[in-house]
N, C-alpha and C positions, 0 to 999 in steps of 0.2 A: 265693273269688276269687283267682286267681293274681296275684302281685305285678305282673307286666308289664301286667295289665289294669286297674290302678288308674287312675281318671280324672285328667286334668290340670286344673289350675286355670285355665290360660290357653290351653287347647286343645293338641292334640298338635303338637309342634314339627315343622317341615319341614326345619330345619337339621340336618345331621349333622356329627359331628366325632369325633376320637379323644381319649380320656382315658387317661392313664397310658401313653403311648408309652414313657416311661421313668419311673423312680421320682421323678426331680426334677420331674416335671410335677404331682406331688401332694404338697405340703409342708404339714405340720400342726405347729402349735406350741401346746403346752398353756399355759394362763394360770391363775394363782392370784391370789386377791383379797386376800391378806394378806402381810405381810412376814415373812420367816424371821428368827428371833431371833439366829442366829449361835452359839447354845449349846444344849446338851441332849444326850440319849442317842441321838438319831437323826441320821445323816448323810444329808442330802438331796443327791441327785446329779442334775444337769441334763445330759442325755445326748442326743446326736443319733445316730439309727440309720437305716440305709439298706438296705431290703429284708429286715429281720428282724422276727419277731413278738415281741410284748411278753413272753410267757411265757419264751421262750428267753433274752431279754436279762436277765430277772430271775434266771434260773439262773446266768448268767455272772457277774452282780454278786455273787450269794451265794458262788460259788467264789472270786472275787477278794477278798472281805472275810472269807472263812472263817466264814460264818454259815449258818444254816438258811434254806431258801427261805421259810418262814413268817415270817421276820423282815424280809422285803422287802415294802415297800408301794408301790403305784402306783394311780393314779386310775382307770385303765380300759385296755382293750385298744385298740391302734392298728393300723391297716391295715399289713400286711406290705409291700405293693407301694406304698411311699411313702417319703418322707424325713420323719421325725418328730422333733421335739424334745420330750422327755418327762421328767417328774420321777419319780424313784424315792426311797424312803427306806430306809435300812439301820439296823437296831437294833444299836447298838454301845456298850452300857453299859460304862464303864470301859476301853474299847479305843481305841487310836489310830486315826486315819484311815488307811485303806490308801492306798498310793501310786498315783496315777492313771497314772504311767509304766509300771506293771505290768499295766495293763488295755489289752492290745494286740490290736485287731481292725481289719481293713481296713474293715469295714462299720459300725463304731461309734466314737464318740469322746466322752469326758467333757468337757463345756464348762465346768462349774464345780461346786464342792461347798460346802456350808455346813451347819452344825449347826442343829437345831431340837428343841423339847421333845416333839413328837408325831409319830406315824407318819402317813404319807400314807394317807388312807382312800379306798376306792372312791367315785368321784363327787366327790372333793374338789377340783373345779376351778371357776373362774368362767366358763370358756369355752374354745374352741379357735379359733385363727387359722389360716385356710386360704389358701394361694396355689396356684391350680390353673391349668394350661395346657391349653387345647383346641387340638388341632392338626388339620391337614387339614380345616378348616372348609369345608363346601360348602353352598350355598343362599343365601338372601337375608340378607346381613349386616345390612341395615337392620332386618329382623325380629328378628334376634338382639339388636341394640342395644335395640330396643323391649321385648323380653322382659326383658332385664336391668334396664331402667329400671322396669318393672312390679314385678319382684321386689324391687328396691331400695326401692320406695315402699310395697309392699303385703305383701311376704313370700311364703311358699309354704306349702302344706299340710305339716303337721309329721308326715308319715308316718315310721314306722320303716323304715330302709333294708333292702334285700333281704338284706344280709349278716347281719342279725339272724336270719334263718330258715335259714341254712346252705345248702350246695350242694344244688340241686334241691329246696329247701325241706324238707330232711330233718329239721330240728329240729321241724317241725310233725308229721311222721310219728311221731317219737319221743315228742312230747307226747301224741299220741293213744294210743300204747301205754302211756305212763305212767298216763294216766287210766283205761285199761282194766285196769290192775293187772298188766300183763305185765312191767313193769320194776321189780323189787324190790331190786336190788342196785346202784343207781347211786351214783357218787361225788357228793358234795354239789354240786360245780361243774357236773356234767352235768345233774343234776336242776334246778338253778337255771336253766341255759341253756334247757332245754326248756319250763319253766314260763314264763319270760320271753318265749319265742317265741310261745307260745299267747296270752298276754296282749296282746302287741304286735299279733298278727294280728287279734284282735277290735277293738282300737283302730283299726287301719287300715281295717277294714270300716266303722266308724262315720264316720271321716273321709271315706272314699270316698262314703258316702251324702250327706254334707253338701256335698261338692264337686259331686256330681251335682245337688243341689238349690240350688246357688249360695248356700249360707249358711255356708260354712266360715269366712268372714271377716265374718260379720254376726251380730248378736244375734237369737235367737228366744226366745219366751216360756219361762220356766223354766230358762234356761241357767245353767250354773255357770261362773264367770269366774275367770281367773288374771291377776294383775297382771304387766305387762311386767317382765322381769328378776327375777321371784320365783317360788317354788314354791307360794306361798300362794294359796288359792282360796276363793271365796265364792259362795253361791247367790243368784240373782236376787231382790232384795228389793223390786222394784217401783220403784226409783229411776228418774226420768224421763230421766236423763242416760246410762244404761248403753249404749244403742245408739250414742250419739255418742262415748262413750269407746272403744267398739270401733273406730269409724271413725278416731278419733284415735290408735289404736294404744297407748292407755294400758292397756287390758285386752284379753284374748283369750277367746273361747268355748273350752270344753274338751270332751273326750270321756273316758269312763271307762277307767281301768286296773282291770279287774274284780277283785273280791274278795268277801269275805263281807258280807252286809247288803244293804240296798236302795240303789238309785241315789239320789244326792242331788239330781239334776235333777228338774224338775217340768214339768207341762203339755206343750207342744209338743216341747220338747227331750227330755223323758223318753220320750214316745211314739216319737220318731225312734230313740232309742238302743235302746229295748226291741224295736222292730220288727226290728232287726238281731240283737240278742242272743237273741231267741226262737228263732231258727234254729240256735242254738249252745248249747242248754241243757246238753249233756253237758260241754262245756268250762267253762261257767259254774259248774256244780256241782263239777267237779274243782278249779277254782281256789278256790272258796269252802271246800271241804273241807280244802284245804291250810292254810287259816287266814290267807290274804292279806287285808289290809284294803282297802276301796275307796280308790282314789286317782284323781287327775285329771291330765291332760296337755293342754297347749294345742293347739288345732286347727291353729294356724299358728305359724310361726317367722319372725321378721324378722331377716335378716342385718344386722349392724352394720358400719359403716365399709366398706361395699361399694364397690368400684371396679373398673374394667377398663381394659385398654389392649391395642392390637393390637401383637404382637411382630413380625409381618410380615404379608403379604397374606392368609395362611391360618391364622394362629395368634393366639389371644387369651388373655391372662392375666387371671384373675378372682380377686380377693381379698376376703375378708370374715371376720367373726367370728360364731360361733354359740354359743348357750348349750350347756352340756354335755348330752349325750343326743340332740341334734339332728344330722341327717346332711347333710353337704356334698353328697352325691350327690343329695339331693332338690332342692337348689338347681340343680344342673346338669341334672337331669331335666326341669325346667320350661324350661330354656334351649335344649337341643339333644338330639338322639338321639346317644348316644355308644356 
C-alpha cells in the first residue's frame, strides 16, 4: 500500500491548501520534561535553525566547540524545511564553555546554554510543539473548522509520516535488499533507517486496516492498550471498563512494532493484525532475525493544546503539541490536502 492511499479517519478532505510556502510556516519547538541542573560535563545548547538539517547543525556545533561529532547529542532529526528550536548536548569535561558570539550563521542562532550531568539521548523529549500555517486555503472553510474540532476531540490515526520512508519510498526498497542479503556493508545509521522504515510500514498497514473497519479509536476483543501520555502497554484483561476508557481517551488501542516472538494481542485484535502480517512474512522474519523485540505503538494520537486562528481570509494558523515520534503532517493530512 502506497502512503498516499492510506485511508482517512474522517473521509478524504475536499479543502486544499499550501503548507511550507516558507520555512516560517512550519515551526517546531522541542519540549523536555525535566529541569537542567546548571552543572555537569555536558553543555546543553538551545538553538534555533532555519532551513538546515540536524546532522549538519551538529557538525557545526562540534567544530565550534572543538570536539568530536560523537560527543554531540540530540533527541532526533528535525525537518530541514522549517524553523525549529532544538536541544543539543556537547560533552565538554574539564573544558570551558565556547563563546556563542563565535557561532556565526545567518540560518542559526543560539538562544541559551546551560550545563547538565547527562548527554541528550535519542528520543529524550516529552513532546514537540508545532505552529503551522496553511495558506491559499480553498474550499468549504466550515468543513475545515469541523475537521479541526473532530481532530481536537478525537485525535488522528497515528501513522508514521511519509518522510519515514524516504524519497519515493526508497527506504522500503533498501529494506527489501537488506532482508534479501544484498546489503552487507551498511553503516549502522543506514541499517537502522531501513529497518525502522520496514517496521513502520507494517505498522501503517495495520492502522489502515483498523481505519477501514472503523475501529482505530475503539476497543476490540484482545486489544493491547497504551496509557495516554505513556509508553507502557497492557493486554486486555477482560475489565468491563476498557471500552469506555478508550472512549474517554484514557487509553488507546495499539498495533505492533514487529519483532521476535509472538504477538501479545489476542482474539479479534490478533486475527486482524495477523491477517495483515501474513502477507508480509519475509519482512516479519527479517525483523525477527535481527533480534528486535516486540513493541507496541498507539493507533491514535491526540494533539494537546490544539488551537487555530485565521490569519486572513485564506490563511489559517494551527498550533498543537504531540508526543515524540508522532507526526504533525498526519494532523494536517486529516484537515486538508496540501
